[in-house]
N, CA, C and O of each residue as an XYZ file, in Angstrom:
292
protein
N    -101.764    127.392   -134.056
C    -102.334    127.379   -132.726
C    -102.269    128.791   -132.142
O    -101.216    129.429   -132.166
N    -103.391    129.272   -131.621
C    -103.466    130.624   -131.066
C    -102.785    130.674   -129.705
O    -102.826    129.721   -128.927
N    -102.158    131.817   -129.445
C    -101.512    131.994   -128.145
C    -102.555    132.364   -127.108
O    -103.563    132.997   -127.423
N    -102.306    131.964   -125.866
C    -103.232    132.236   -124.780
C    -103.279    133.733   -124.500
O    -102.251    134.410   -124.505
N    -104.477    134.238   -124.256
C    -104.681    135.663   -123.992
C    -104.017    136.062   -122.679
O    -104.060    135.316   -121.700
N    -103.409    137.234   -122.666
C    -102.803    137.775   -121.450
C    -103.909    138.380   -120.600
O    -104.768    139.098   -121.110
N    -103.888    138.089   -119.302
C    -104.911    138.583   -118.385
C    -104.262    139.219   -117.164
O    -103.115    138.927   -116.827
N    -105.024    140.099   -116.503
C    -104.568    140.696   -115.251
C    -104.247    139.563   -114.280
O    -105.016    138.612   -114.144
N    -103.111    139.677   -113.612
C    -102.669    138.655   -112.670
C    -101.670    137.670   -113.257
O    -100.999    136.953   -112.515
N    -101.562    137.624   -114.596
C    -100.568    136.748   -115.216
C     -99.172    137.196   -114.802
O     -98.927    138.377   -114.561
N     -98.266    136.228   -114.725
C     -96.896    136.503   -114.307
C     -95.940    136.127   -115.430
O     -96.103    135.103   -116.093
N     -94.940    136.980   -115.629
C     -93.922    136.753   -116.646
C     -92.555    136.950   -116.012
O     -92.381    137.796   -115.135
N     -91.591    136.161   -116.461
C     -90.226    136.283   -115.963
C     -89.323    136.658   -117.131
O     -89.509    136.186   -118.253
N     -88.344    137.511   -116.853
C     -87.400    137.891   -117.898
C     -86.539    136.686   -118.256
O     -86.138    135.919   -117.380
N     -86.257    136.522   -119.545
C     -85.498    135.374   -120.026
C     -83.998    135.612   -119.893
O     -83.266    134.705   -119.498
N     -83.533    136.804   -120.214
C     -82.100    137.083   -120.135
C     -81.812    137.981   -118.935
O     -82.692    138.690   -118.445
N     -80.582    137.937   -118.480
C     -80.204    138.748   -117.325
C     -80.753    138.169   -116.035
O     -81.035    136.974   -115.946
N     -80.900    139.022   -115.042
C     -81.421    138.595   -113.746
C     -82.885    138.205   -113.894
O     -83.660    138.990   -114.440
N     -83.300    137.023   -113.432
C     -84.685    136.562   -113.615
C     -85.680    137.308   -112.722
O     -85.917    136.917   -111.579
N     -86.247    138.368   -113.251
C     -87.198    139.196   -112.516
C     -88.619    138.806   -112.908
O     -88.914    138.622   -114.089
N     -89.498    138.681   -111.915
C     -90.893    138.334   -112.179
C     -91.735    139.596   -112.201
O     -91.645    140.437   -111.307
N     -92.565    139.716   -113.247
C     -93.455    140.857   -113.438
C     -94.890    140.367   -113.469
O     -95.185    139.331   -114.065
N     -95.787    141.113   -112.824
C     -97.200    140.743   -112.729
C     -98.036    141.740   -113.519
O     -97.886    142.950   -113.353
N     -98.915    141.233   -114.377
C     -99.787    142.097   -115.174
C    -100.815    142.749   -114.250
O    -101.581    142.059   -113.578
N    -100.826    144.085   -114.222
C    -101.749    144.847   -113.375
C    -102.979    145.323   -114.145
O    -104.086    145.348   -113.607
N    -102.775    145.706   -115.422
C    -103.917    146.177   -116.214
C    -103.569    146.170   -117.691
O    -102.403    146.229   -118.084
N    -104.623    146.095   -118.496
C    -104.469    146.199   -119.945
C    -104.739    147.640   -120.341
O    -105.644    148.283   -119.809
N    -103.950    148.141   -121.278
C    -104.118    149.508   -121.766
C    -104.715    149.418   -123.166
O    -104.109    148.855   -124.078
N    -105.913    149.981   -123.322
C    -106.637    149.925   -124.592
C    -106.436    151.220   -125.369
O    -106.495    152.314   -124.808
N    -106.201    151.079   -126.648
C    -106.121    152.222   -127.550
C    -106.543    151.740   -128.931
O    -106.125    150.668   -129.369
N    -107.368    152.522   -129.620
C    -107.817    152.087   -130.942
C    -106.722    152.152   -132.012
O    -106.884    151.589   -133.095
N    -105.615    152.831   -131.719
C    -104.603    153.046   -132.754
C    -103.314    152.259   -132.570
O    -102.455    152.278   -133.452
N    -103.157    151.563   -131.441
C    -101.928    150.793   -131.225
C    -102.261    149.380   -130.750
O    -103.374    149.108   -130.299
N    -101.294    148.502   -130.857
C    -101.455    147.117   -130.388
C    -101.696    147.105   -128.881
O    -101.350    148.065   -128.192
N    -102.285    146.028   -128.363
C    -102.522    145.949   -126.916
C    -101.224    146.086   -126.120
O    -100.191    145.528   -126.489
N    -101.299    146.831   -125.035
C    -100.189    147.013   -124.105
C    -100.669    146.656   -122.710
O    -101.869    146.655   -122.433
N     -99.714    146.350   -121.831
C    -100.035    145.955   -120.465
C     -99.103    146.660   -119.495
O     -97.913    146.827   -119.761
N     -99.669    147.072   -118.356
C     -98.861    147.645   -117.284
C     -98.538    146.512   -116.319
O     -99.427    145.774   -115.895
N     -97.265    146.382   -115.976
C     -96.808    145.324   -115.088
C     -96.081    145.923   -113.895
O     -95.479    146.992   -113.996
N     -96.141    145.229   -112.767
C     -95.366    145.632   -111.592
C     -94.436    144.486   -111.225
O     -94.737    143.315   -111.454
N     -93.297    144.858   -110.650
C     -92.333    143.835   -110.261
C     -92.808    143.128   -109.006
O     -93.216    143.777   -108.043
N     -92.759    141.809   -109.009
C     -93.155    141.034   -107.837
C     -92.236    141.393   -106.666
O     -91.012    141.359   -106.794
N     -92.834    141.734   -105.535
C     -92.072    142.096   -104.346
C     -91.702    143.562   -104.272
O     -91.310    144.042   -103.208
N     -91.817    144.290   -105.384
C     -91.538    145.726   -105.432
C     -92.587    146.394   -106.324
O     -92.273    146.839   -107.428
N     -93.833    146.462   -105.845
C     -94.931    146.936   -106.696
C     -94.802    148.384   -107.168
O     -95.537    148.802   -108.063
N     -93.882    149.156   -106.584
C     -93.698    150.528   -107.063
C     -92.889    150.557   -108.365
O     -92.866    151.583   -109.044
N     -92.233    149.464   -108.721
C     -91.516    149.370   -109.998
C     -92.499    148.885   -111.046
O     -92.982    147.755   -110.981
N     -92.792    149.738   -112.008
C     -93.757    149.386   -113.045
C     -93.148    149.582   -114.430
O     -92.203    150.351   -114.610
N     -93.706    148.877   -115.390
C     -93.310    149.054   -116.788
C     -94.520    148.770   -117.659
O     -95.451    148.079   -117.248
N     -94.492    149.308   -118.854
C     -95.543    149.078   -119.835
C     -94.912    148.381   -121.033
O     -93.920    148.848   -121.592
N     -95.507    147.253   -121.416
C     -94.984    146.469   -122.530
C     -96.109    146.097   -123.484
O     -97.267    145.965   -123.088
N     -95.746    145.933   -124.740
C     -96.739    145.491   -125.722
C     -96.982    143.994   -125.577
O     -96.156    143.254   -125.043
N     -98.138    143.577   -126.069
C     -98.486    142.162   -126.055
C     -97.435    141.342   -126.801
O     -97.059    140.257   -126.358
N     -96.965    141.860   -127.928
C     -95.994    141.104   -128.727
C     -94.678    140.897   -127.980
O     -94.048    139.851   -128.133
N     -94.256    141.863   -127.182
C     -93.031    141.711   -126.390
C     -93.230    140.643   -125.318
O     -92.367    139.786   -125.127
N     -94.363    140.691   -124.617
C     -94.621    139.704   -123.563
C     -94.721    138.283   -124.116
O     -94.346    137.326   -123.439
N     -95.223    138.143   -125.333
C     -95.391    136.817   -125.926
C     -94.164    136.355   -126.710
O     -94.152    135.249   -127.250
N     -93.136    137.195   -126.774
C     -91.884    136.838   -127.443
C     -91.054    135.987   -126.479
O     -90.495    136.505   -125.513
N     -90.978    134.704   -126.740
C     -90.273    133.781   -125.857
C     -88.792    134.065   -125.687
O     -88.156    133.500   -124.797
N     -88.228    134.933   -126.526
C     -86.831    135.324   -126.370
C     -86.657    136.424   -125.328
O     -85.535    136.714   -124.912
N     -87.771    137.042   -124.900
C     -87.692    138.141   -123.942
C     -88.363    137.827   -122.608
O     -87.820    138.132   -121.546
N     -89.546    137.215   -122.667
C     -90.316    136.909   -121.451
C     -90.905    135.514   -121.549
O     -91.180    135.010   -122.638
N     -91.091    134.903   -120.392
C     -91.709    133.581   -120.313
C     -92.827    133.651   -119.284
O     -92.620    134.129   -118.168
N     -94.015    133.174   -119.656
C     -95.139    133.145   -118.712
C     -94.849    132.075   -117.663
O     -94.413    130.973   -117.995
N     -95.092    132.406   -116.399
C     -94.868    131.449   -115.312
C     -96.151    131.292   -114.516
O     -96.974    132.207   -114.477
N     -96.331    130.136   -113.878
C     -97.543    129.937   -113.078
C     -97.590    130.889   -111.891
O     -96.561    131.253   -111.321
N     -98.804    131.281   -111.533
C     -98.998    132.115   -110.352
C     -98.895    131.278   -109.094
O     -98.843    130.051   -109.175
N     -98.863    131.917   -107.927
C     -98.754    131.183   -106.666
C     -99.861    130.148   -106.482
O     -99.599    129.055   -105.980
N    -101.093    130.472   -106.881
C    -102.215    129.542   -106.698
C    -102.050    128.314   -107.590
O    -102.251    127.189   -107.133
N    -101.685    128.519   -108.865
C    -101.550    127.387   -109.778
C    -100.291    126.581   -109.486
O    -100.243    125.391   -109.799
N     -99.270    127.199   -108.895
C     -98.045    126.476   -108.554
C     -98.295    125.492   -107.420
O     -97.632    124.459   -107.335
N     -99.256    125.812   -106.539
C     -99.561    124.944   -105.404
C    -100.427    123.761   -105.815
O    -100.500    122.766   -105.094
N    -101.083    123.861   -106.964
C    -102.002    122.797   -107.415
C    -101.258    121.576   -107.898
O    -101.879    120.596   -108.309
């Protein structure tokens, strides 16, 4: 079964340590490396990080969580 594609606006929470929520701001394209994404911390948008797709989809590191709109549904 294929994993769902990561899109701008998707939210991920850290699995270990303090549960911090990160929001995907943009995809970084490069012909020579795997897909990467720039994320900002929810509530502190000046805190940013860049992670590979494989790290975000690794359930031991991050877990996708519903956004505010889908949580209300």
